[in-house]
C-alpha positions in Angstrom: 22.8 -32.9 29.0 19.1 -32.7 29.8 16.6 -31.3 27.3 13.4 -29.6 28.5 10.3 -30.0 26.4 7.8 -28.0 24.6 4.5 -26.5 25.7 1.8 -28.8 27.2 -0.5 -28.1 24.2 1.8 -30.1 21.9 0.6 -33.5 20.8 1.8 -36.5 22.8 4.8 -38.2 21.3 4.2 -41.4 23.2 1.5 -44.1 22.6 0.7 -46.7 25.2 1.0 -50.1 23.5 0.7 -52.3 26.6 0.0 -51.8 30.2 0.2 -54.9 32.5 -2.7 -55.9 34.6 -0.9 -55.2 37.9 1.5 -52.4 38.9 4.1 -51.9 36.2 7.7 -52.8 37.4 9.6 -51.7 34.3 9.0 -49.6 31.3 10.2 -50.1 27.7 10.0 -47.2 25.3 10.0 -48.5 21.7 11.5 -46.4 18.9 10.1 -48.0 15.7 12.0 -48.5 12.4 11.9 -45.9 9.6 8.5 -45.2 8.2 6.7 -47.1 10.9 4.1 -46.1 13.5 4.0 -46.8 17.2 2.2 -50.2 16.9 4.6 -51.6 14.3 6.6 -53.7 16.8 3.7 -54.9 19.1 5.2 -58.4 18.7 7.7 -57.3 21.3 5.1 -57.3 24.0 4.9 -61.1 24.2 8.7 -61.3 24.5 9.1 -59.0 27.5 8.8 -60.0 31.1 5.5 -59.7 33.0 5.0 -56.4 34.6 6.5 -54.4 31.7 4.7 -51.3 30.5 5.3 -50.6 26.8 5.2 -47.1 25.3 6.1 -46.3 21.7 7.4 -43.2 20.1 4.8 -41.6 17.8 6.4 -39.5 15.1 4.3 -37.0 13.1 2.5 -38.5 10.1 1.6 -41.9 11.6 -1.6 -43.4 13.1 -3.3 -40.8 15.3 -0.9 -38.1 14.0 -1.5 -39.0 10.4 -2.7 -35.5 9.5 0.7 -34.0 10.5 3.6 -33.6 8.1 6.1 -36.4 8.9 9.2 -34.3 8.9 10.8 -33.5 12.3 14.3 -33.1 13.9 16.3 -34.9 16.5 16.2 -31.9 18.9 12.4 -31.8 18.6 12.0 -35.5 19.2 14.3 -35.5 22.3 12.6 -32.4 23.7 9.1 -33.9 23.3 10.2 -37.2 24.9 11.7 -35.4 27.9 8.4 -33.7 28.4 6.1 -36.7 27.8 8.2 -39.2 29.9 8.4 -36.8 32.8 4.6 -36.9 32.9 4.7 -40.6 33.5 5.2 -42.4 36.8 9.0 -43.0 37.3 10.0 -46.6 36.5 13.2 -48.3 35.5 13.1 -47.6 31.7 14.7 -49.3 28.7 14.9 -47.6 25.3 14.3 -50.2 22.5 15.1 -49.1 19.0 15.0 -50.9 15.7 17.0 -49.7 12.7 16.8 -45.9 12.5 14.9 -46.2 15.8 18.0 -47.7 17.3 20.0 -44.5 16.5 17.2 -42.5 18.1 17.0 -44.7 21.2 20.8 -44.4 21.8 20.7 -40.7 21.3 17.7 -40.4 23.7 19.5 -42.4 26.4 22.7 -40.4 25.9 21.0 -37.0 26.0 18.5 -37.9 28.7 20.4 -40.2 31.1 18.0 -39.4 33.9 15.1 -41.0 32.0 16.7 -44.2 30.7 18.4 -47.1 32.5 19.3 -49.3 29.5 19.2 -49.5 25.7 18.4 -52.4 23.3 19.6 -51.6 19.8 18.2 -53.9 17.0 19.2 -54.0 13.4 21.6 -51.1 13.3 25.3 -50.7 12.7 27.5 -48.9 15.3 30.2 -46.2 14.7 30.3 -43.0 12.7 28.9 -44.3 9.5 28.0 -43.3 6.9 25.2 -45.9 6.8 24.2 -46.1 3.1 20.5 -46.5 3.7 20.4 -43.1 5.3 21.9 -41.4 2.3 19.7 -42.7 -0.6 17.8 -40.2 -2.6 16.0 -41.8 -5.6 12.8 -43.7 -5.4 14.5 -46.8 -6.7 17.1 -46.7 -4.0 14.4 -46.2 -1.3 12.6 -49.3 -2.7 15.8 -51.2 -2.5 16.0 -50.3 1.2 12.4 -51.4 1.7 13.1 -54.7 -0.2 16.2 -55.5 1.9 14.4 -54.7 5.1 11.8 -57.2 4.1 8.8 -55.9 6.1 6.5 -54.6 3.3 4.9 -57.2 0.9 5.2 -56.5 -2.8 1.5 -56.6 -3.2 1.2 -53.5 -1.0 4.0 -51.6 -2.8 2.2 -52.4 -6.1 -0.4 -49.8 -5.2 1.0 -46.4 -6.4 -0.9 -44.4 -3.7 0.2 -46.7 -0.9 3.7 -46.8 -2.2 4.0 -43.1 -2.3 2.7 -42.7 1.2 5.2 -45.3 2.5 8.1 -43.7 0.8 7.1 -40.2 1.9 7.3 -41.3 5.6 10.4 -43.3 4.8 12.2 -40.2 3.4 11.4 -38.2 6.4 12.7 -40.8 8.8 15.9 -41.3 6.8 16.6 -37.6 7.1 16.0 -37.9 10.8 18.3 -40.9 11.0 21.0 -39.1 9.0 20.8 -36.3 11.6 21.1 -38.8 14.4 24.1 -40.4 12.7 26.1 -37.1 12.8 29.0 -37.3 15.3 27.7 -40.7 16.4 31.2 -41.9 17.1 31.3 -39.6 20.1 28.2 -41.1 21.7 29.0 -43.2 24.7 26.4 -44.5 27.1 26.7 -45.1 30.8 23.9 -47.7 30.9 23.7 -51.4 29.8 23.5 -51.9 26.1 22.1 -55.0 24.4 22.4 -55.4 20.6 20.3 -57.7 18.4 21.3 -58.4 14.9 20.6 -60.6 11.9 23.4 -62.7 10.4 22.0 -62.0 6.9 20.9 -58.4 7.4 22.2 -56.4 4.4 21.3 -53.1 6.1 23.2 -53.6 9.3 26.0 -56.2 8.5 26.6 -58.7 11.3 30.4 -58.3 11.2 30.1 -54.6 12.3 28.0 -55.1 15.4 30.8 -55.9 17.8 31.7 -52.2 17.4 28.8 -51.3 19.6 31.0 -52.0 22.6 32.6 -48.6 21.9 29.3 -46.9 22.6 28.9 -47.9 26.3 31.0 -47.8 29.4 28.6 -50.3 31.0 27.9 -53.9 29.9 27.4 -54.4 26.2 26.1 -57.7 24.9 25.7 -58.5 21.2 23.4 -61.3 20.1 23.4 -62.5 16.6 20.4 -64.4 15.1 19.9 -66.3 11.8 17.8 -64.1 9.5 17.6 -60.6 8.2 16.7 -57.1 9.3 13.8 -58.3 11.6 15.4 -61.5 12.8 14.6 -60.6 16.4 10.9 -61.0 15.7 11.1 -64.4 13.9 9.1 -67.1 15.8 12.1 -69.4 15.8 14.0 -66.9 18.0 11.2 -66.0 20.4 12.7 -68.1 23.3 16.2 -66.7 22.8 15.1 -63.1 22.4 12.7 -63.4 25.4 15.5 -64.6 27.6 17.9 -61.9 26.3 15.3 -59.2 27.0 14.5 -60.7 30.3 18.2 -60.5 31.3 18.4 -56.9 30.1 15.2 -55.8 31.9 16.5 -57.4 35.2 19.8 -55.6 34.9 18.2 -52.2 34.1 15.6 -52.7 36.8 18.3 -53.2 39.4 20.1 -50.1 38.1 16.9 -48.0 38.0 15.9 -49.0 41.6 19.4 -48.6 43.0 19.6 -52.3 43.9 22.9 -52.8 41.9 24.6 -50.0 44.0 23.4 -51.6 47.2 24.6 -55.1 46.3 
């Protein structure tokens, strides 16, 4: 089911994070984790093959859209992406999502199959849920989620104003994730799916990740790494993750250019 976007006067929902020096051969659209802005996962750029253009989803209330209220809906996100991606040069495209962003990436590839040739889902559990981090309500529970994710230093959270700003955006994204979670058991992709997980991730337990195979009729590869929620970014895993992403990009590029069908 295709979704057609909003008026051209709407703000762009995509930020260019990296453009290769030559002609791009492949595109990765990054869906950041809850509470994060489009540049939160720039470490991925060095792990991707040469010739990869990287765009990131820019939700309201972050970076250049800081003045906007963070709340949005899944329908609005997908409609905006359909419009914004259609304005870019056609390229074989992978959706890369982390945590809540993984749910959004899978939803985008499912609802917009003409725009995505593959998905990489990092740090997220498969299946219908419920995923407990998407249903917390108190500030203390939100701080527990932040603590278990391990991406925000305690010294930053100690500042009351900064903490309130972080939790405000986090609440908005958790609501968006809970919406994306609805009827997720029925989501089945027709494109290659690669899953990255941390063996010690309390937010997306490693023993659940094999269930992702139920969400794709194409190839599904699950790669488990030592570490927690952001294990895929750990320097010790750069070589492995780079090789995994290289394999995924090669497969989706063949699919996007029709080479796989011709072989």
